C-alpha positions as CSV (number, residue, x, y, z in Angstrom):
1,X,23.3,106.8,-82.6
2,X,21.4,103.7,-83.7
3,X,20.3,102.8,-80.1
4,X,16.8,102.8,-78.6
5,X,15.4,106.3,-78.0
6,X,15.5,107.5,-74.4
7,X,12.1,107.2,-72.6
8,X,10.1,110.4,-72.7
9,X,10.0,112.4,-69.5
10,X,7.0,111.6,-67.2
11,X,5.3,114.9,-68.1
12,X,5.7,114.2,-71.8
13,X,4.8,110.5,-71.9
14,X,1.5,109.3,-73.5
15,X,-1.3,109.0,-71.0
16,X,-1.9,105.6,-69.5
17,X,-5.4,104.2,-69.2
18,X,-6.7,102.0,-66.5
19,X,-9.9,100.0,-67.0
20,X,-12.0,99.9,-63.9
21,X,-14.2,96.8,-63.7
22,X,-17.4,97.5,-61.9
23,X,-19.3,94.3,-60.8
24,X,-22.7,94.0,-62.4
25,X,-22.0,96.8,-64.8
26,X,-22.2,95.7,-68.4
27,X,-22.6,97.3,-71.8
28,X,-26.0,96.8,-73.4
29,X,-26.0,93.3,-75.0
30,X,-26.5,93.0,-78.7
31,X,-28.8,90.6,-80.4
32,X,-27.5,87.1,-80.1
33,X,-24.8,88.1,-77.6
34,X,-24.6,86.2,-74.3
35,X,-24.0,88.5,-71.3
36,X,-24.1,86.6,-68.1
37,X,-24.7,88.4,-64.7
38,X,-22.1,88.9,-62.0
39,X,-24.5,88.3,-59.2
40,X,-25.9,84.9,-58.3
41,X,-29.4,83.8,-57.3
42,X,-29.0,83.4,-53.6
43,X,-31.1,80.2,-53.3
44,X,-28.8,78.3,-55.7
45,X,-25.2,79.7,-55.3
46,X,-23.7,77.5,-58.0
47,X,-26.4,77.7,-60.6
48,X,-24.9,80.5,-62.7
49,X,-21.5,78.9,-63.0
50,X,-23.4,75.8,-64.4
51,X,-25.6,77.9,-66.7
52,X,-22.6,79.8,-68.0
53,X,-20.7,76.6,-68.8
54,X,-23.7,74.8,-70.2
55,X,-24.8,77.8,-72.3
56,X,-21.4,78.2,-73.8
57,X,-21.2,74.5,-74.5
58,X,-24.7,74.6,-76.0
59,X,-23.7,77.5,-78.2
60,X,-20.7,75.5,-79.4
61,X,-22.9,72.6,-80.3
62,X,-25.4,74.8,-82.1
63,X,-22.5,76.4,-84.1
64,X,-21.1,72.9,-84.9
65,X,-24.5,71.8,-86.1
66,X,-24.9,74.8,-88.4
67,X,-21.4,74.4,-89.7
68,X,-21.7,70.7,-90.4
69,X,-25.2,71.1,-91.9
70,X,-26.3,68.0,-90.1
71,X,-29.9,67.1,-91.1
72,X,-30.1,63.3,-91.0
73,X,-29.1,60.8,-88.4
74,X,-25.4,60.0,-88.1
75,X,-22.6,59.7,-85.6
76,X,-22.2,63.5,-85.3
77,X,-25.9,64.0,-84.9
78,X,-26.0,61.3,-82.2
79,X,-23.1,62.9,-80.4
80,X,-25.0,66.3,-80.4
81,X,-28.1,64.6,-79.0
82,X,-26.1,63.0,-76.2
83,X,-24.5,66.4,-75.3
84,X,-27.8,68.2,-75.4
85,X,-29.2,65.5,-73.1
86,X,-26.4,66.2,-70.6
87,X,-27.0,69.9,-70.8
88,X,-30.7,69.4,-70.1
89,X,-30.3,66.9,-67.3
90,X,-30.9,69.6,-64.7
91,X,-34.3,70.6,-66.1
92,X,-37.6,70.3,-64.3
93,X,-39.9,68.0,-66.1
94,X,-42.7,67.5,-63.5
95,X,-43.9,71.1,-63.1
96,X,-46.2,72.5,-60.5
97,X,-49.0,75.1,-60.7
98,X,-48.3,78.6,-59.6
99,X,-51.1,78.2,-57.0
100,X,-49.6,75.1,-55.5
101,X,-46.1,76.7,-55.3
102,X,-47.6,79.8,-53.6
103,X,-49.0,77.5,-50.9
104,X,-45.6,75.8,-50.1
105,X,-43.4,77.1,-47.3
106,X,-40.3,76.4,-49.4
107,X,-41.5,76.3,-53.0
108,X,-39.5,73.9,-55.2
109,X,-39.7,71.3,-57.9
110,X,-37.4,68.3,-58.6
111,X,-35.1,68.1,-61.6
112,X,-34.5,65.1,-63.8
113,X,-31.5,64.3,-61.6
114,X,-33.5,64.6,-58.4
115,X,-32.1,67.9,-57.3
116,X,-34.2,70.7,-55.9
117,X,-35.2,73.6,-58.2
118,X,-36.2,76.3,-55.7
119,X,-38.4,79.3,-56.4
120,X,-38.1,82.8,-55.0
121,X,-41.5,83.5,-53.3
122,X,-41.3,87.2,-54.3
123,X,-40.9,86.1,-57.9
124,X,-44.0,83.8,-57.6
125,X,-46.0,86.7,-56.1
126,X,-45.0,89.0,-59.0
127,X,-46.5,86.5,-61.5
128,X,-49.6,85.8,-59.4
129,X,-50.3,89.6,-59.3
130,X,-50.8,89.7,-63.1
131,X,-53.0,86.6,-63.3
132,X,-56.5,85.6,-62.3
133,X,-57.0,82.8,-59.8
134,X,-58.0,80.5,-62.6
135,X,-54.9,81.4,-64.6
136,X,-52.7,80.8,-61.5
137,X,-54.2,77.4,-61.2
138,X,-53.5,76.7,-64.9
139,X,-49.9,78.1,-65.1
140,X,-47.2,75.4,-64.7
141,X,-43.8,76.4,-63.5
142,X,-41.0,76.8,-64.3
143,X,-41.5,78.2,-67.8
144,X,-39.0,76.8,-70.3
145,X,-37.1,79.0,-72.8
146,X,-35.6,76.7,-75.4
147,X,-32.5,77.5,-77.5
148,X,-32.4,75.7,-80.8
149,X,-29.8,75.4,-83.5
150,X,-31.8,77.0,-86.2
151,X,-32.5,80.3,-84.4
152,X,-30.8,83.1,-82.6
153,X,-33.7,83.4,-80.2
154,X,-34.9,81.5,-77.2
155,X,-38.4,80.3,-77.6
156,X,-41.3,80.1,-75.1
157,X,-44.3,78.1,-76.3
158,X,-46.5,78.4,-73.2
159,X,-49.1,81.0,-74.2
160,X,-50.3,81.7,-70.6
161,X,-46.7,81.8,-69.5
162,X,-45.9,84.3,-72.2
163,X,-48.9,86.4,-71.2
164,X,-47.7,86.5,-67.5
165,X,-44.0,87.2,-68.4
166,X,-44.9,90.0,-70.8
167,X,-47.1,91.6,-68.1
168,X,-44.5,91.3,-65.4
169,X,-41.8,92.7,-67.7
170,X,-44.1,95.4,-69.2
171,X,-43.0,94.4,-72.7
172,X,-46.0,96.3,-74.3
173,X,-45.8,95.5,-78.0
174,X,-42.4,93.8,-77.9
175,X,-41.9,90.1,-78.0
176,X,-45.5,89.2,-78.7
177,X,-46.8,85.7,-78.7
178,X,-47.4,84.7,-82.4
179,X,-47.8,81.5,-84.2
180,X,-47.6,79.5,-81.0
181,X,-44.4,81.0,-79.7
182,X,-42.7,84.0,-78.1
183,X,-39.1,84.7,-79.2
184,X,-36.5,86.7,-77.2
185,X,-32.8,87.1,-77.9
186,X,-30.4,84.8,-76.1
187,X,-29.0,87.6,-73.9
188,X,-32.4,88.6,-72.8
189,X,-33.3,85.0,-72.0
190,X,-30.3,84.7,-69.7
191,X,-31.3,87.9,-68.0
192,X,-34.9,86.8,-67.5
193,X,-33.8,83.4,-66.0
194,X,-31.5,85.3,-63.6
195,X,-34.0,87.9,-62.4
196,X,-37.1,85.7,-61.9
197,X,-35.9,83.4,-59.2
198,X,-36.6,79.9,-60.6
199,X,-39.8,80.9,-62.6
200,X,-37.9,80.3,-65.9
201,X,-35.4,77.7,-67.0
202,X,-33.2,77.4,-70.0
203,X,-33.3,74.3,-72.3
204,X,-31.2,73.4,-75.3
205,X,-32.9,71.6,-78.2
């Protein structure tokens, strides 16, 4: 009387559930949700750890900017600018044409910090296959998807790059280039960067 009830017999106990985690198996991401891949791009084994950390930090900065309503210059705004500069320090700024990269035995560009940004030759070939020779000469890589504090999307402003990406991805009528930009959800931006072997990079602005 008054004590804890005896445990139910094994055959009467409530069923226990075990969650089996399967690598690379994820639920479909929702708009604005960041879903990072389990596998890594083999040419840059540590890049996804860096992207995950930087993307989460960038999201925090974006959220802080929205919360604070920072519009004019001030200490908080300057701090955000410094942090965004740190996040973007690994970006390629001197891009190369697709044609030039296709001719290199080990295609790569240099980042702001002087590190190599390699390209998967198969990814380059996929983009070359949907462009003319003149367009391949004109296309500069990597394409940059920019995440900004006033949007839930990542933005691509390169019209030729958007044309190539839409053709490779077979987007059809989705994510069309309008008013000088192509917008995709954050989660899709991460997936595109992962799957296209250096052809795209993610920037915070």
